[in-house]
Each structure stands twice: as structure tokens, then as C-alpha cells.
C-alpha positions as CSV (number, residue, x, y, z in Angstrom):
1,M,-34.7,-33.3,-16.5
2,I,-33.7,-31.5,-13.2
3,N,-36.7,-31.5,-10.6
4,K,-36.4,-27.6,-9.5
5,K,-39.2,-28.1,-7.0
6,E,-37.7,-31.2,-5.3
7,I,-34.3,-29.4,-5.2
8,V,-35.7,-26.1,-3.5
9,N,-37.4,-28.6,-0.8
10,Q,-33.8,-29.8,-0.1
11,I,-32.4,-26.7,0.0
12,R,-34.9,-25.5,2.4
13,S,-34.8,-28.5,4.4
14,H,-31.0,-28.1,5.3
15,K,-31.6,-24.1,6.0
16,Q,-31.0,-24.0,9.8
17,N,-30.7,-20.5,10.9
18,A,-34.0,-18.6,10.8
19,N,-32.5,-15.4,11.8
20,L,-29.6,-15.4,9.3
21,N,-30.6,-12.2,6.7
22,F,-27.3,-11.0,4.6
23,K,-28.8,-7.8,4.6
24,L,-27.7,-7.4,7.9
25,K,-24.0,-7.5,6.8
26,D,-24.7,-5.0,3.9
27,D,-26.6,-2.7,6.5
28,A,-23.6,-3.1,9.1
29,Q,-21.0,-2.1,6.4
30,R,-23.0,0.8,4.9
31,F,-23.5,2.2,8.7
32,T,-19.8,1.7,9.2
33,R,-18.7,3.7,6.2
34,E,-21.2,6.6,6.9
35,L,-20.4,6.5,10.6
36,F,-16.6,7.1,9.5
37,A,-17.8,9.9,7.3
38,T,-19.8,11.8,9.6
39,L,-16.9,11.8,12.2
40,F,-14.2,13.1,9.8
41,N,-15.7,14.5,6.4
42,F,-15.6,18.3,6.6
43,P,-17.6,20.3,6.0
44,N,-20.9,18.0,6.6
45,D,-24.4,18.5,8.3
46,L,-23.7,16.9,11.8
47,D,-27.6,17.2,12.4
48,E,-28.7,15.8,9.1
49,D,-25.9,12.9,9.1
50,L,-26.6,12.0,12.9
51,D,-30.8,11.7,11.8
52,H,-29.4,9.7,9.0
53,L,-27.4,7.3,11.1
54,E,-29.9,6.9,13.4
55,R,-32.3,5.4,10.6
56,L,-29.4,3.2,9.5
57,F,-29.1,1.9,13.0
58,E,-32.8,1.4,13.4
59,D,-32.8,-1.0,10.7
60,L,-29.9,-2.8,11.9
61,V,-31.8,-3.2,15.8
62,E,-34.8,-4.8,13.3
63,L,-32.2,-7.1,11.8
64,A,-30.0,-7.9,14.9
65,C,-31.9,-8.0,17.9
66,W,-33.6,-11.4,17.9
67,E,-33.4,-12.1,21.5
68,L,-36.5,-9.8,22.8
69,D,-34.9,-9.3,26.1
70,K,-32.2,-7.0,24.8
71,K,-33.2,-3.4,24.6
72,C,-31.4,-2.8,21.3
73,S,-33.8,0.2,20.6
74,K,-32.6,2.3,23.6
75,V,-28.8,1.9,22.6
76,W,-28.6,4.7,20.4
77,D,-28.7,7.7,22.3
78,E,-26.5,6.4,25.0
79,Y,-23.8,5.5,22.0
80,V,-24.4,8.6,19.9
81,S,-23.5,10.6,23.4
82,E,-20.1,8.6,23.4
83,L,-19.2,9.6,19.7
84,P,-17.0,12.7,21.0
85,E,-14.9,11.1,23.4
86,I,-14.2,8.5,20.5
87,L,-13.5,11.2,18.1
88,R,-10.9,12.6,20.7
89,K,-9.1,9.2,20.9
90,L,-9.0,8.6,17.2
91,N,-7.6,12.5,16.9
92,L,-4.8,11.3,19.2
93,D,-4.6,7.8,17.2
94,A,-3.9,9.9,14.2
95,K,-1.0,12.1,15.9
96,A,0.6,9.5,17.1
97,I,0.8,8.0,13.4
98,Y,1.7,11.2,12.1
99,E,4.5,11.8,14.7
100,N,6.0,8.5,14.5
101,D,6.1,7.8,10.6
102,P,8.4,9.9,8.8
103,A,6.3,8.8,5.4
104,A,3.3,10.8,6.5
105,E,3.6,14.5,5.0
106,T,0.0,15.8,6.4
107,I,-2.1,14.4,9.2
108,E,-5.0,14.6,6.2
109,E,-2.9,11.7,4.6
110,V,-3.2,9.9,7.9
111,Y,-6.9,10.3,8.2
112,L,-7.5,9.6,4.3
113,A,-5.2,6.9,3.6
114,Y,-3.8,5.0,6.2
115,P,-5.0,1.5,6.9
116,G,-3.9,1.3,10.6
117,F,-5.8,4.5,11.0
118,Y,-9.3,3.0,9.4
119,A,-9.0,0.0,11.2
120,I,-8.2,1.5,15.1
121,A,-11.3,4.1,14.1
122,I,-13.6,0.9,12.9
123,Y,-12.3,-0.7,16.2
124,R,-13.2,2.0,18.7
125,L,-16.6,2.8,17.1
126,S,-17.7,-1.0,17.3
127,N,-15.9,-1.5,21.0
128,A,-18.6,1.0,22.3
129,L,-21.5,-1.1,20.9
130,Y,-19.7,-4.2,21.8
131,K,-19.8,-3.0,25.5
132,K,-23.3,-2.3,25.5
133,G,-24.1,-6.0,24.5
134,F,-25.7,-4.9,20.9
135,P,-25.2,-8.3,18.8
136,I,-23.2,-9.0,16.1
137,V,-22.9,-5.7,14.3
138,P,-19.8,-4.9,16.2
139,R,-18.2,-8.1,14.6
140,L,-19.6,-7.1,11.4
141,M,-18.1,-3.5,11.8
142,T,-14.7,-4.6,12.5
143,E,-14.7,-7.7,10.0
144,Y,-15.6,-5.0,7.2
145,A,-12.5,-3.4,8.5
146,H,-10.6,-6.3,8.1
147,H,-11.5,-6.8,4.7
148,V,-10.5,-3.5,3.7
149,T,-7.2,-3.2,5.7
150,G,-6.0,-6.8,6.3
151,V,-6.1,-5.9,10.4
152,D,-8.0,-8.2,12.2
153,I,-9.0,-6.4,15.8
154,N,-11.9,-8.0,17.7
155,P,-14.1,-5.6,19.1
156,G,-13.8,-7.0,22.6
157,A,-10.3,-5.9,23.0
158,T,-9.3,-3.0,25.2
159,I,-6.6,-0.4,23.6
160,G,-5.6,2.8,25.2
161,E,-4.7,6.2,23.8
162,H,-2.3,6.8,21.2
163,F,-2.3,3.7,19.4
164,F,0.2,3.5,16.3
165,M,0.1,0.5,13.6
166,D,2.6,1.1,11.2
167,H,1.8,-0.3,7.8
168,A,-0.9,-2.8,9.9
169,T,-1.4,-5.3,7.2
170,G,-1.4,-8.7,8.7
171,I,-2.2,-7.4,12.4
172,V,-4.3,-9.6,14.7
173,I,-5.6,-8.8,18.0
174,G,-7.6,-11.0,20.0
175,E,-10.8,-10.5,22.0
176,T,-9.1,-10.2,25.7
177,A,-6.2,-8.7,24.6
178,L,-5.4,-5.3,26.8
179,I,-3.1,-2.8,25.1
180,K,-2.3,0.3,27.1
181,D,-1.4,3.9,26.2
182,H,1.4,4.8,23.5
183,V,2.1,1.4,22.0
184,K,3.0,0.6,18.5
185,L,2.6,-2.2,16.6
186,Y,4.2,-3.1,13.2
187,Q,2.9,-5.4,10.3
188,G,2.2,-8.7,11.0
189,V,1.8,-8.8,14.9
190,T,-0.2,-11.2,16.3
191,L,-1.7,-10.9,19.9
192,G,-3.3,-14.2,20.3
193,A,-4.3,-17.0,22.4
194,L,-2.3,-20.0,23.6
195,S,-5.6,-22.2,22.9
196,V,-8.9,-22.1,21.1
197,S,-10.9,-24.2,23.3
198,K,-14.3,-23.1,23.4
199,K,-14.6,-23.9,27.1
200,L,-12.3,-20.8,27.6
201,Q,-14.4,-18.4,26.5
202,A,-14.8,-16.6,29.2
203,T,-11.5,-16.5,30.5
204,K,-8.3,-13.7,29.4
205,R,-6.8,-15.6,26.7
206,H,-4.9,-12.9,25.1
207,P,-1.7,-10.9,26.2
208,T,-1.7,-7.4,28.0
209,I,0.9,-4.9,26.5
210,E,1.8,-2.4,28.9
211,D,2.2,1.6,28.2
212,H,5.2,2.6,25.6
213,V,5.9,-0.6,24.2
214,T,7.0,-1.4,20.7
215,I,6.5,-4.5,18.9
216,Y,8.0,-5.2,15.5
217,A,7.2,-6.7,12.6
218,N,5.8,-10.4,12.8
219,A,6.1,-11.0,16.4
220,T,3.5,-13.3,18.0
221,I,2.9,-13.0,21.5
222,L,0.4,-15.6,23.0
223,G,-1.7,-16.5,26.1
224,G,-3.9,-14.3,28.6
225,D,-1.0,-14.5,31.4
226,T,1.6,-12.9,29.3
227,I,2.4,-9.5,30.2
228,I,4.8,-7.5,28.0
229,G,6.4,-4.8,30.6
230,E,6.2,-1.2,29.9
231,H,8.8,0.5,27.3
232,S,9.9,-2.7,26.4
233,L,11.0,-3.3,22.7
234,I,9.9,-6.9,21.2
235,G,12.0,-7.4,18.1
236,G,10.8,-9.1,14.6
237,N,9.8,-12.5,14.5
238,V,10.0,-13.1,18.1
239,W,7.2,-15.8,19.3
240,L,6.5,-15.1,23.5
241,T,4.4,-17.1,25.3
242,K,5.9,-15.7,28.6
243,S,5.9,-12.5,30.3
244,V,8.9,-9.8,30.2
245,P,9.6,-7.3,32.7
246,P,9.7,-3.7,31.9
247,F,12.5,-2.0,29.9
248,S,13.0,-5.5,28.1
249,L,14.7,-5.7,24.9
250,V,13.7,-9.1,23.2
251,S,15.1,-10.1,20.0
252,H,15.0,-13.1,17.8
253,K,18.5,-14.3,16.1
254,P,18.1,-16.3,13.2
255,E,20.7,-18.4,11.4
256,I,21.7,-16.8,8.3
257,L,23.9,-18.8,6.0
258,I,25.7,-17.2,2.6
259,R,27.7,-18.6,0.5
260,E,29.7,-17.8,-2.5
261,L,28.7,-19.4,-5.8
262,E,31.2,-21.0,-7.8
263,K,32.5,-19.0,-10.5
264,K,32.2,-20.8,-14.0
């Protein structure tokens, strides 16, 4: 017969993190959804919605701020004051999608249906918290967007204005990536690191993408010293670990063999 008490004691003995509470993950996802809705749903009562978001944020402070020296409770006022500027940038992102994708029939379709827009929205909302040193919640926000959209953007990345991800699914953007203005990425693009050694944590590990660069599907660009010069076109399936100058065209030429089957 199973000794339930003994099993409980054994499980308890192996629990190693007293701070771990999955309610934090659930609450962060709820905060993310309602924050997005507050910015884009119309009409709504903004005063009431912001008060509600503040209460949700206070719950996150209780769950996430394990270090007593972090003044997490003071972050909200600074954060909420940045929301108008974040919304301005997101409207430019939506405009970039609408103007560059012939399949987008209305701007409302971009806000409601495009995974690339949702992913960049949650990134921008999480990045502001990340820069304030608010613990773990920014990563939970972008991982929620990753789950919903298939786009993995670390909240520490730096992304400029008029950012466009077409189809978006499978895009990976690392923590120290720097993306400037008017950049277009297609599905499956990876902006990653050459090495995942823990000792490189404080260094720039991910590439820099300058203004007006287009990177096509499944291209992989790696390394903190790698710079893609402005107005460059990076073709699909390209693998890059070194910089390219401005106005470059980089392509991958696969060998494709076609043979005719014998007719019977």
C-alpha cells in the first residue's frame, strides 16, 4: 500500500525554490492580456482600466519582488507614464505592417489578427519594465506572446521604430540584439548568439541590424560583433556570422537537382 505521507515528505524535501509560485505566471499572463486590451480596445473607460491594471500590477509586485532592496512598488507610476509613447511606436509598427503586406486589407485586421503585431506589442510593453529592473515579469510577458504567436523576442532586445515581421512565426530575437528603424523580418529568422556560455552573460552576444534592412525567411545571423549594414537585403536560408557593409545583397545558392523519372 502506498505510504502517502512518506511520498509527500519526499516531494517536499526535493522542492528547492521557496519563491516559486505558478500564480505569478498566471497573473502575468492576465496582466499582459488586459494591458494590450486597454491600449487597443475602443471604446473603453481608460480611467477605470488603468486603475484595474494598477491593482493587477500590485499583485505582481507581491509575487515577483523577492529582493527587499528592489523598489518594485514604485515602478507603476513611471511605467504607466511611458504607455503613450509605447502606443505611438506600436501604431507605427501597425502602419508598417499594413503598408508592406498586400494581404492586409484594413489596419484593424493588423491589430486584431497579425501575430507579428501582437508579438512586437508585448515586447515593447515588457521592454519598458525590463529596463526598470522589474524582475521576471517582463520575461513571462514575452514568453506568453511566444506561446501565442510562435515569436520569441527577449524583453532585453532593442528594437527601433516601424518594425515589420511578416508571417512572424519562428522568429527568434536574442537579449542583446539591436534592431534599428524600418527593419523587416520574415518567418523563421534567428538573431542569435555564437555561444551560449554563461560567462558571456554581461556581453553583447547578438547582432546589430541597421536601418532599412530586410531579412528573408529562415536566415540565421549570429554574434555580437556582427553588423548588417543599412539598406541591405539578406536572402532566405542565409547563415551569417560576420558583418556585411551597407547596401549589401547576401544570398544562399542551394544545389537543386531535378531528374526525370523513367516512363513505364
